[in-house]
N, C-alpha and C positions, 0 to 999 in steps of 0.2 A: 785257321783253327781258332776256336773260341775257348776261353778258360773262365772258370768261376772259382773264386777263392772264398771258402767258408772258414772264418776264424772263430774258434770256440775256446772257452776257458775251462772246459771240462774234458780231461783226457779219457775218462771212461766212455763218454759219448763218442769221441773220435774212434776208439777201439770198436765199439758196438756198431757204428756206422760203416766200418770197413767190411763187415760181414754182409754178403748179399742175400743171406738166408733169412726169411721171416722168422722171428723168434716169438715164442708164446709170451703173452702179457707185455709185449713191447710194441703196443699198437702205434705209438708215436714214431718209433723207428721204422715200422712197417710203412707208415704214411710217407715218411721221408724217402724210403726206398722206392715207393711208387712214383713220387715226384721226380726222383732222379731217373728212373726208367722212362718216364714221359719226356724229360729233357733229352735223353739220349735218342729217343725215337724221332725227335725233331732235328737234332744236331748230332749226326753220327760221330763227328770228330771232336766232340766236346770233352774237355778235360776238366775234371772237378778236383780241386785241391782242398784237403782239410788241413788246417794249421792250428796248432795250439798257441794261445796267447795267454800270458799270465793275467790273472784276474785282479782287478782293483789296484792296478799299479800305474795309473795314468795313461794307459793306452786310450787315445781319444775315442775310437770307434767302440771299444769295449765299455768305456764309461757311459757313452751315449746309449748303448744297448741296455746296460744295467738300469739307467734312469727310465728308459722306455718300459722296461719290464716291470718296474715298480709303479708306474703310472697306470691308473685304471682308464684314463682317457683313450688309450690305444687298444684296449681289449677288443673292440669291435673290428679291428683290422686283422686280428689273428685268424688263422685258418680255423674252421669249426672244430677240428679234432682237438685243438688246444683249449677249447671252452669246457671240455669234459673234466670232471674231477678225476685226478689220478687214482688208480686202484691201490688199495692197501697192499703193502708187501706181506709176504708170508710171516716174517718175523714180527711185524706190527700186529698182525692178526693173532699170533700165538701169545703175545704179551697181553693183548686185550682179553683173550679167552682166559688166560691164567688169572688176570686181575678179577675178572667176573666170577670165576669159580672160587677164588679165595675170599671174595667179599660176601659170599653166601653164608 
């Protein structure tokens, strides 16, 4: 039996990833679900564990991931889906629209 541990410092992401249903405007989660389905198609008995780790508290792997995320030298190693600009949230669009209307 093979196991994969994915350590995350974002509890909302863990909750969202536990849903197997594609969600509108969550294209990154959808891509992760596709990757997980591909892994399960290759290794039927694969167990994937999601674990929350506190952020920025000296956890060596988390500190390394934070540093890599801040570094532009590693951007080319990211999957293409992570090269896209994230879509604006509805609340951000409402604020922008309100600001535009009030500035006229």
